Each structure stands twice: as structure tokens, then as C-alpha cells.
C-alpha positions in Angstrom: -21.3 -1.5 -22.0 -20.9 0.5 -25.3 -19.3 3.3 -23.3 -16.7 0.8 -21.9 -15.9 -0.4 -25.4 -15.3 3.1 -26.6 -13.2 4.0 -23.6 -11.1 0.9 -24.1 -10.5 1.6 -27.8 -9.7 5.2 -27.1 -7.2 4.2 -24.3 -5.5 1.6 -26.6 -5.2 4.1 -29.5 -3.8 6.8 -27.2 -1.3 4.3 -25.7 -0.1 2.6 -28.9 -1.9 3.0 -32.2 0.6 0.9 -34.0 0.1 -2.1 -31.8 -3.7 -1.7 -32.0 -3.8 -1.6 -35.8 -1.4 -4.6 -36.1 -3.3 -6.7 -33.6 -6.6 -5.9 -35.3 -5.3 -6.8 -38.8 -3.8 -10.1 -37.6 -7.0 -11.0 -35.8 -9.1 -10.2 -38.9 -6.9 -12.5 -41.1 -7.6 -15.2 -38.6 -11.3 -14.4 -38.5 -12.0 -14.8 -42.2 -10.0 -18.1 -42.4 -12.8 -20.1 -40.6 -15.7 -19.4 -43.0 -13.3 -19.6 -46.0 -12.1 -23.0 -44.8 -15.7 -24.3 -44.9 -16.2 -22.9 -48.4 -13.0 -24.4 -49.8 -13.8 -27.8 -48.2 -17.2 -27.8 -49.9 -15.9 -26.9 -53.3 -13.0 -29.4 -52.9 -15.4 -32.3 -52.1 -17.7 -31.5 -55.1 -14.7 -31.1 -57.4 -13.2 -34.4 -56.3 -16.6 -36.2 -56.8 -16.9 -34.6 -60.3 -13.3 -35.6 -61.2 -12.1 -32.0 -61.5 -8.7 -32.8 -60.0 -7.1 -29.4 -60.5 -9.9 -27.5 -58.8 -9.9 -30.1 -55.9 -6.1 -29.7 -55.4 -6.2 -25.8 -55.5 -9.2 -25.6 -53.2 -7.6 -28.2 -50.8 -4.4 -26.1 -50.8 -6.5 -23.0 -50.1 -8.2 -24.8 -47.2 -4.7 -25.7 -45.8 -3.7 -22.0 -46.0 -7.0 -21.1 -44.2 -6.1 -23.6 -41.4 -2.6 -22.1 -41.2 -4.0 -18.6 -40.9 -6.5 -19.7 -38.3 -3.8 -21.3 -36.2 -1.1 -18.6 -36.5 -2.7 -15.2 -36.9 -4.3 -15.1 -33.5 -1.1 -16.3 -31.9 0.9 -13.4 -33.4 -1.9 -11.0 -32.5 -1.6 -12.1 -28.9 2.0 -10.8 -28.8 0.7 -7.3 -29.4 -2.3 -7.9 -27.2 -0.2 -8.8 -24.2 1.9 -5.6 -24.6 -1.1 -3.4 -25.3 -3.1 -5.1 -22.5 -0.3 -4.5 -20.0 -0.1 -0.8 -21.1 -3.8 -0.5 -20.7 -3.8 -2.1 -17.3 -1.0 0.2 -16.1 -2.9 3.2 -17.4 -6.1 2.1 -15.7 -4.1 1.6 -12.4 -2.7 5.1 -12.8 -6.3 6.4 -13.2 -7.3 4.4 -10.1 -4.4 5.9 -8.1 -5.4 9.4 -9.3 -9.0 8.7 -8.2 -7.8 7.4 -4.8 -5.6 10.4 -4.1 -7.1 13.0 -6.3 -9.8 14.2 -3.9 -8.5 16.7 -1.4 -10.4 15.1 1.5 -10.6 11.7 3.1 -14.3 10.9 2.5 -13.6 8.4 -0.3 -11.2 6.4 1.9 -13.6 6.2 4.8 -16.6 5.0 2.9 -17.4 1.3 3.0 -19.1 1.2 -0.4 -16.0 2.8 -1.9 -13.8 0.2 -0.2 -15.9 -2.6 -1.7 -15.3 -1.3 -5.2 -11.6 -0.7 -4.6 -11.4 -4.3 -3.4 -13.3 -5.7 -6.4 -11.0 -3.8 -8.8 -8.0 -5.1 -7.0 -9.3 -8.7 -7.2 -10.2 -8.4 -10.9 -7.3 -6.3 -12.2 -6.7 -9.1 -14.8 -10.0 -8.0 -16.4 -8.4 -4.7 -17.3 -5.4 -6.3 -19.0 -7.7 -8.4 -21.2 -10.2 -5.7 -22.1 -8.4 -4.6 -25.3 -8.5 -8.1 -26.7 -12.1 -8.5 -25.6 -13.1 -5.3 -27.5 -11.2 -6.2 -30.7 -12.8 -9.7 -30.6 -16.1 -7.9 -31.3 -15.0 -7.0 -34.8 -13.6 -10.5 -35.4 -16.8 -12.2 -34.3 -19.0 -9.8 -36.3 -16.9 -10.5 -39.4 -17.1 -14.3 -38.9 -20.9 -14.1 -38.4 -21.4 -12.0 -41.5 -19.3 -14.4 -43.7 -21.1 -17.4 -42.2 -24.5 -15.9 -42.9 -23.6 -15.2 -46.5 -22.4 -18.7 -47.1 -25.4 -20.2 -45.3 -27.8 -18.2 -47.4 -26.0 -19.5 -50.5 -27.0 -23.1 -49.4 -30.4 -22.5 -47.9 -32.0 -19.2 -46.9 -33.7 -21.0 -44.0 -30.3 -21.6 -42.5 -30.0 -17.9 -41.8 -32.2 -18.6 -38.8 -29.4 -20.6 -37.3 -27.5 -17.6 -35.9 -30.7 -16.4 -34.3 -30.6 -19.5 -32.1 -27.4 -18.1 -30.7 -29.3 -15.2 -29.1 -30.8 -17.2 -26.1 -27.3 -18.2 -24.9 -26.2 -14.5 -25.1 -29.2 -13.4 -23.0 -28.8 -16.2 -20.6 -25.1 -15.3 -20.2 -25.9 -11.7 -19.5 -28.5 -12.6 -16.8 -26.0 -15.0 -15.2 -23.3 -12.3 -15.1 -25.7 -9.8 -13.5 -26.6 -12.3 -10.8 -22.9 -12.9 -10.1 -22.1 -9.2 -10.0 -24.8 -8.7 -7.3 -23.4 -11.6 -5.3 -19.8 -10.2 -5.6 -21.0 -6.8 -4.3 -22.9 -8.3 -1.4 -19.9 -10.4 -0.4 -17.2 -7.7 -0.9 -17.0 -6.8 2.7 -16.7 -10.5 3.8 -14.1 -11.0 1.1 -12.0 -8.1 2.5 -12.3 -9.7 6.0 -11.1 -13.1 4.6 -8.1 -11.4 3.0 -7.4 -9.6 6.3 -7.4 -12.9 8.2 -5.2 -14.5 5.6 -2.7 -11.7 5.7 -2.6 -11.9 9.5 -1.6 -15.5 9.2 1.3 -14.6 7.0 2.3 -11.4 8.9 5.6 -11.5 10.9 4.2 -8.6 13.0 1.1 -10.6 14.1 3.0 -13.9 14.5 4.0 -13.2 18.1 0.5 -12.6 19.4 -0.9 -15.4 17.3 1.5 -17.8 18.9 1.3 -16.4 22.4 -2.4 -16.4 22.6 -2.9 -19.6 20.6 -4.9 -17.8 17.9 -3.8 -19.9 14.9 -6.8 -22.3 15.1 -9.2 -19.4 15.8 -7.9 -17.5 12.8 -8.3 -20.5 10.6 -11.8 -21.1 12.0 -12.9 -17.6 11.3 -11.2 -17.5 7.9 -13.0 -20.7 7.0 -16.3 -19.4 8.3 -16.0 -16.2 6.3 -14.9 -18.0 3.2 -17.8 -20.5 3.4 -20.2 -17.5 3.6 -18.6 -15.9 0.6 -18.3 -19.1 -1.4 -21.9 -20.1 -0.5 -23.3 -16.9 -1.9 -21.1 -17.0 -5.0 -21.8 -20.7 -5.6 -25.5 -20.1 -5.5 -25.2 -17.3 -8.0 -22.9 -19.5 -10.2 -25.3 -22.4 -10.0 -28.3 -20.3 -11.1 -26.1 -18.8 -13.8 -25.1 -22.3 -15.0 -28.7 -23.3 -15.3 -29.5 -20.2 -17.3 -26.5 -20.9 -19.6 -27.5 -24.5 -20.1 -31.0 -23.5 -21.1 -29.6 -21.1 -23.7 -27.2 -23.6 -25.1 -30.0 -26.2 -25.3 -32.1 -23.9 -27.4 -29.1 -23.4 -29.7 -28.5 -27.2 -29.9 -32.1 -27.7 -31.1 -31.6 -25.2 -33.9 -28.2 -26.7 -34.8 -29.7 -30.2 -35.2 -32.6 -28.9 -37.2 -30.4 -27.1 -39.7 -28.3 -30.2 -40.3 -31.4 -32.4 -40.9 -32.7 -29.8 -43.3 -29.6 -29.8 -45.5 -29.1 -33.6 -45.4 -32.7 -34.1 -46.5 -32.2 -31.7 -49.4 -29.0 -33.6 -50.4 -30.8 -36.9 -50.4 -33.5 -35.5 -52.7 -30.8 -34.3 -55.0 -31.5 -30.6 -54.4 -28.1 -30.1 -52.8 -24.6 -31.5 -53.4 -22.4 -33.4 -51.0 -20.2 -30.4 -50.9 -23.1 -28.3 -49.7 -23.6 -30.8 -46.9 -20.0 -30.6 -45.9 -20.1 -26.8 -46.1 -23.3 -26.7 -44.0 -22.0 -29.0 -41.4 -18.7 -27.1 -41.2 -20.5 -23.8 -41.0 -22.9 -25.1 -38.4 -19.9 -26.3 -36.2 -18.4 -22.8 -36.7 -21.7 -21.2 -35.8 -21.8 -23.2 -32.6 -18.3 -22.0 -31.8 -19.3 -18.4 -32.7 -22.3 -18.7 -30.4 -20.1 -20.0 -27.6 -17.6 -17.2 -28.4 -20.4 -14.6 -28.4 -21.5 -15.9 -24.9 -18.0 -15.7 -23.6 -17.5 -12.3 -25.3 -20.7 -11.0 -23.7 -19.5 -12.2 -20.3 -16.1 -10.6 -20.8 -17.7 -7.3 -22.1 -19.9 -7.3 -19.1 -17.0 -7.8 -16.7 -15.1 -5.1 -18.6 -18.1 -2.7 -18.4 -18.5 -3.6 -14.7 -14.9 -2.7 -14.0 -15.3 0.6 -15.9 -18.6 1.1 -14.0 -16.7 0.8 -10.7 -14.1 3.3 -11.9 -16.9 5.6 -12.9 -18.6 5.2 -9.6 -15.4 6.0 -7.7 -14.8 9.0 -10.0 -18.3 10.4 -9.1 -18.3 9.3 -5.4 -16.8 12.5 -4.1 -18.6 15.5 -5.5 -17.1 18.9 -5.0 -17.5 20.2 -1.4 -20.3 22.8 -1.0 -19.3 26.3 -0.1 -17.0 29.0 -1.4 -14.2 28.2 -3.9 -10.7 27.6 -2.6 -9.1 30.6 -4.4 -6.9 32.1 -1.7 -3.3 31.4 -0.7 -2.2 30.9 2.9 -0.5 33.8 4.7 3.3 33.8 4.8 3.1 34.2 8.6 0.3 34.0 11.2 -0.3 37.3 12.8 -3.7 36.7 14.4 -4.1 32.9 14.7 -6.7 30.2 14.1 -10.3 30.5 15.2 -13.2 28.1 15.4 -16.7 29.6 15.3 -19.5 27.3 16.4 -18.0 24.4 14.4 -20.0 21.1 14.0 -19.2 18.1 11.9 -20.7 14.8 10.9 -19.2 12.2 8.6 -20.8 11.7 5.2 -23.6 9.2 5.2 -24.2 9.5 9.0 -26.7 11.5 11.0 -24.7 12.0 14.2 -22.6 15.0 14.9 -19.0 14.0 15.9 -18.2 17.6 16.8 -20.7 20.2 17.8 -20.6 23.8 18.9 -16.8 24.2 19.0 -15.8 27.8 19.5 -12.2 28.6 20.2 -9.5 31.1 19.4 -5.8 30.0 19.2 -3.5 33.1 19.0 -0.5 32.9 16.8 2.5 31.2 18.4 0.4 29.2 20.8 0.9 25.6 21.8 -2.4 23.8 22.2 -2.9 20.3 23.7 -6.1 18.3 23.2 -7.0 15.6 25.6 -10.0 13.4 26.0 -11.3 9.8 25.9 -11.0 7.7 22.8 -13.7 8.6 20.3 -14.3 12.0 21.8 -13.5 13.8 18.5 -9.9 14.8 19.0 -8.6 13.3 15.7 -11.7 14.5 13.8 -10.7 18.1 14.8 -7.2 17.5 13.5 -8.8 16.3 10.2 -10.8 19.5 9.9 -7.6 21.6 10.5 -5.9 19.7 7.7 -8.9 20.3 5.4 -9.4 16.6 5.0 -13.1 17.5 5.6 -15.0 20.7 5.8 -17.2 21.6 8.8 -20.9 20.8 8.3 -21.7 24.0 10.3 -19.7 27.0 11.5 -16.3 28.0 10.1 -12.6 27.8 10.8 -10.6 30.9 10.0 -6.9 31.4 9.5 -5.9 35.0 10.2 -9.6 35.9 9.7 -9.8 34.1 6.3 -12.3 31.2 6.0 -10.2 28.0 5.8 -12.5 26.8 3.0 -11.2 29.7 0.8 -7.6 28.6 1.2 -6.2 26.3 -1.5 -5.9 22.9 0.3 -2.6 21.9 -1.3 -1.1 25.3 -0.5 -2.4 25.1 3.1 -1.0 21.6 3.6 2.4 22.7 2.4 2.4 25.0 5.5 1.5 22.1 7.8 3.7 19.5 9.4 2.1 16.5 11.1 2.6 13.2 12.6 -0.3 10.8 13.2 -0.9 7.9 15.5 -1.5 5.6 12.5 1.8 6.8 10.9 3.1 5.6 7.6 5.8 2.9 7.5 7.7 3.8 4.3 10.0 0.9 3.5 12.6 2.9 1.6 16.1 4.1 2.5 15.9 5.9 5.9 16.9 9.1 4.2 14.0 8.9 1.8 11.5 7.7 4.4 12.3 10.8 6.5 13.0 13.3 3.6 9.6 12.7 1.9 8.1 14.9 4.7 9.3 17.9 2.6 9.6 16.5 -0.9 11.3 19.6 -2.6 14.0 19.4 0.1 14.6 15.7 -0.1 18.1 16.0 -1.5 19.0 19.3 0.3 22.2 18.7 2.2 21.7 18.6 6.0 17.8 18.8 5.8 17.2 15.2 6.8 19.9 15.3 9.5 18.3 18.4 11.1 14.8 16.8 11.1 16.4 13.7 12.8 17.8 15.9 15.5 14.5 17.7 16.1 12.7 14.4 16.5 15.5 13.1 18.8 15.9 10.1 16.5 19.7 10.3 16.1 20.1 7.2 18.3 17.8 5.2 16.0 19.7 6.3 12.9 23.0 5.5 14.7 22.0 1.9 15.2 21.2 1.3 11.5 23.9 -0.7 9.6 24.7 2.2 7.2 22.8 5.0 8.9 20.5 7.1 6.7 21.4 4.9 3.7 19.9 1.8 5.3 16.9 0.2 3.7 14.0 0.0 6.2 11.6 -2.9 6.5 11.4 -6.5 5.1 10.7 -5.6 1.5 14.4 -5.8 0.8 16.9 -8.6 1.3 19.2 -6.3 3.1 16.5 -4.3 4.8 16.4 -3.7 8.5 13.2 -4.1 10.5 12.5 -1.6 13.2 10.6 -1.8 16.4 7.3 0.1 16.8 9.0 2.9 18.7 11.8 3.2 16.2 9.3 3.4 13.3 7.5 6.1 15.2 10.8 8.1 15.6 11.2 7.9 11.8 7.7 9.2 11.3 8.3 12.0 13.8 11.5 12.9 11.9 9.5 13.1 8.7 7.1 15.5 10.4 10.0 17.7 11.3 11.3 18.2 7.8 9.5 21.5 7.2 11.3 24.3 8.9 8.6 27.0 9.2 5.2 25.4 9.3 2.2 27.6 10.2 0.6 24.6 11.9 2.3 21.6 13.5 -0.1 18.7 14.3 1.0 15.9 16.5 -1.8 13.4 16.8 -0.8 10.8 19.4 2.7 10.9 17.8 4.4 9.1 20.7 1.9 6.3 21.4 4.6 3.7 20.9 7.0 5.4 23.3 7.2 5.1 27.1 5.8 8.0 29.2 9.1 9.4 30.2 10.4 9.4 26.7 7.2 11.0 25.4 7.4 13.7 28.1 11.0 14.5 27.2 10.1 14.5 23.5 7.2 16.9 24.0 9.4 19.2 26.0 11.8 19.3 23.1 9.0 19.9 20.7 7.6 22.7 22.8 11.0 24.5 22.6 11.1 24.0 18.9 7.5 25.1 18.5 8.1 28.3 20.4 11.1 29.0 18.0 8.8 28.4 15.0 6.1 30.6 16.7 8.6 33.5 16.9 9.6 33.1 13.3 6.2 32.5 11.6 3.6 32.8 14.3 3.0 29.1 13.8 0.5 27.2 16.0 1.3 23.8 17.5 -1.5 21.4 18.3 -0.8 18.0 19.8 -3.1 15.3 20.9 -2.3 12.9 23.7 -4.1 10.6 26.1 -1.4 11.1 28.7 -2.4 14.1 30.7 1.0 14.5 32.4 2.7 15.1 29.0 0.5 18.1 28.0 1.2 20.3 31.0 3.8 22.4 29.1 1.1 23.6 26.6 -0.2 27.2 26.7 -3.8 26.0 26.4 -5.2 22.6 27.1 -8.5 21.6 25.7 -10.5 18.8 27.3 -12.9 17.2 24.6 -15.8 15.0 25.5 -18.6 13.8 23.3 -17.6 16.2 20.5 -17.6 19.3 22.7 -14.9 21.3 24.5 -15.9 20.9 28.1 -12.8 22.6 29.7 -10.0 24.8 28.5 -7.1 26.6 30.1 -3.6 26.1 31.3 -2.5 23.1 33.4 -2.7 25.1 36.6 -6.0 26.6 35.7 -7.6 23.3 35.0 -6.2 21.7 38.2 -7.7 24.6 40.1 -11.0 24.1 38.3 -11.1 20.6 39.8 -13.1 19.1 36.9 -12.5 16.3 34.4 -8.9 17.3 33.6 -8.0 17.4 37.3 -9.6 14.0 37.9 -7.9 12.3 35.0 -4.6 13.9 35.8 -4.7 12.7 39.4 -5.7 9.2 38.3 -2.8 8.9 35.8 -0.3 10.5 38.2 -1.3 8.0 40.9 -0.8 5.1 38.4 2.8 6.2 37.7 3.8 6.6 41.4 
């Protein structure tokens, strides 16, 4: 918790020291006004009873000023809090973005426990914006408690025990928050599911199938079931927490009543004045408010510490990959090619090899097709080639250099790729395509050439203002595309780089019909051979349509994480194995 306090103050000071100092001073003025109000009221009562009119008037005026400070200073401080809190939240969100995309691999994005914490941070982003005010409130509360203690000791030293009765509510609040945190982590996955179902209900893309299959009632039923499960767990945690807090407040109430009785008895016996009674009652009320504020502050600090803990957990969730340092640059051209030597891979946190014993040499300038059943390991192999993961055994070499030694960012700058789960960038069409090679986004003719390579000119031609058209429904004047049209935009983006050393096409035409896909791959094969002549680049494409891959130089048949067959189309047909069987089945289906 102390670490999160220090981190919040350091962040606020770095972002705007002026706002931080101003807000702290304004809050401190408001903080001292409460105890001083009690003091002035006590003195004013005694002065009025003794007939000291001047003293009574001046102390009453001072009490009025204290009330004014109490009502206004915190309000003005909030102006700076809101600005500083917004800056702090934006800074934390930037950190979160850096954490999400800082690691060179994909492990963080494919871990459920990481997804839980990302979801909790998304849900409780408001905590981050309030953290600066929460931290500064610590100083305010400590000042109030100190002044209150001094004034209580002036009346009756035994009254110093009163703040101690505020400790049980603090402990009870901390225990309640810990119980709620555990419940939130346990229910994070179900909460994600409930949001998914809710977003489906609002999605225009899903609306067709929901209506066609009559899924509206089922979605509501499942959403209600998941929400009931989440709410039930959270409610139980909140009920236990409420019982703990009630017990803590009850202990404080007993101490509060005892202190008032003590002072009143002393006043009756003449040991204390009426002003002392007024002062004690006013301070006791403030002590109650301070105890409640301390409980709320402890809860807020715990939420703040929890959010920082999640950030810290995410920061440490992806330790550096074992193996040699990535201190080499990719070659300018491929002269030898890419080789896999007894490569195996298992995803972090699992004990099953997704790939095992892969050995293969891909000469420079070669076009390779990978086919196989769903889940056979095709896309995992593509991830390894992109350095999204490192092999758990064996090695991949690029012109004889271990891929692990190549700088990942430098290597990826020499890769072009289009994936089955392609990105739908709702920007101008020019930007949505041009971001495939960011340095050349504004280069004249670059986007147009990429569009021609992807055979997407017809898609662009149908847009209201061509490449300047906004895509998607995020804009009032945006144009929504069909699945096939979005895929052509993604393919155009993958064609932005002129001279890649590796072109990866992972089911890039899944939304297209077989004839269009076949024609597209023919076109890509011609372009790939041109690139192969210039840079020795290798093209790897993955497809579940066996008829499409026949133009490849080498076809790999992957099953259960192993390469079970390899060769040209004619060689694999002659082998009369798995490829020949699947090819014949698919060919018969299209007759």
C-alpha cells in the first residue's frame, strides 16, 4: 500500500507539480478548519456565559470563517484534483498500453490470469483517476487527527483514547476489502463472459444470426445466469464485509458514548465548563467523521494499491525469454533460406507440445504452403516464424543465424503478413491500408500499389470517396464493409512492404469464395516469385483449401503438431497419403 502511495505522488509531481502543491494547500486549509471550529465554538460559549461580549463576537466570527473554509477549500481543491486525476489516469493508461504491447511476444495476451487483471483494470479505471485525491487525503486526515488529539488532551487526557476506538473500523474495512478483492478475482472470467454476451446483444454484426436463430432469449438467459453467479459471489463478500464494518463501527460508537458521558459528568461536578462540553461534543462528532473518513480512505487506498498491484503483476508477468540475447540484425537479402531443426513448442503454463520434432529447410525464394486440420499447429508455426514465441526445443535459423539472436523488431520489419483474425481498423481506407508500412504511409502511390497487389481495387472503387472514405460505423459518415471486403483491406495492408524477407498469409482469404481465393493466390504466387528474385524472400501461406495450394513449390501437411508429408502437389498426389485423400474429397465437393 505504501508503495502505491509513493508511486501516485511521484506520478502527480512528474505530471504537474503546480497542481499538486495548490491542491494540497487548499485541502490543508480545509482540514484545519474543523478542529478550529470546535475550539472557537467552545471559547465563544464560555465567553458568552461570562459576559465577555467582545471575545464571544470575535470567536463566533472566527468560527464562521472556519465554516467558510471547511465548505469552500475542498471545493476549490477538487478543481485541481479533477485535472490532476485525469492526467494521472491518462498516464496510467499509457503505462497499461505499454505493458500490453511492450513484450515482443504474445504470451501475455494469451494468458487467462492476465486477461482477468486487464478486465479488472478496465472496470475500475475510475480508481486510478481518484488515486491522487485519495493519497492527499492521508495528509489531511492526519492533520485533523493531530489537532483533534491536542484539543481533546486539553479537556481530558482520557479522551485521547477516543481515536483508538477508530482502529477497529479500519481493520474491519481492510478485511472486508480483501474479501471483496478475492471475490472479484474469482468472478473475473465470468464477468468477461457477461460483458461478451451483453456486447453481442448490441452488436450489429451479431444481430442477423441472433434474429435468424432466435437467440435473443437464450442470450438473455445466459447473461442473466452468469450475472447471477457473479452477483451472488460478490454479494456474499459484500455481506460479510458489511458485518465486519458494522462490528467495527459499533466498537467506535461505544467509545464515543463513553467519552461524552465522561465530559458531561465532569461539567456537572464543576470540573469542566459548558464550553468544554461543547468542544468535546463537537470534537467527538468530528472524530466520528474522521474515523468514517479513515475507513473510507483505507478502502480507497486498498483499491488503489490493488490497481497498482495488478499493474505490477502485469509488468512482471512476462519475464525475459531464456536463451541468447537478440543482438543481431536481419540480413538484407536471403541467400540460404529458413531452416527448422527439431523444433518443439508448448504454450506457457501447459504441459502438452503443440509442435514437436519439426525439421525442415526452406530455400530462399521458395513458396511454401501449409495445410492440415484445425488445431494441427499451423498457426502456431506462423507465430514462431514471427518471433511471437520462441521454440521450447530446437532452433529456427535465418541464413544460418539463430532466429533468437535476431532483433525481433528488426526482423518483423522484414515480414509482411495477413492473418485469419485480421484487424478491422476503422480509419480512412488509406490509413487502414497504409499502416502496413508505417514509414511509407504518406508516400505517393504506395497505398495504391498495395491495393493492386491485393486485387482490392474493386473494393476501393465502390467506396463513396475511394481511399479517403472512413471505414466502419465509428463515424457518422463511415461505410461498413462486408467480411470479404474487410479481408481485402487487410490483404492490401499486408502488401504495403515491397521487399519482405518473409510473407506470411495465414488463412488470408477465409472470407472469400474458393474461386476468388484461388485466383488471389495465383496472383500472390507471381508477386512472391518477383520478391524472391529481388530479396530471396520466402512466402508461407496457410490454407484449409487443398486445391488452392497446388501452385506452391513445397506443401507441408501438418497433423498433431508434426509434418507428416511434404513435397510438391504432384509428389503428394503420387504418395497417395493424407494430402491426396483430402484433395480428392475437396475436389469432389466442388464438382
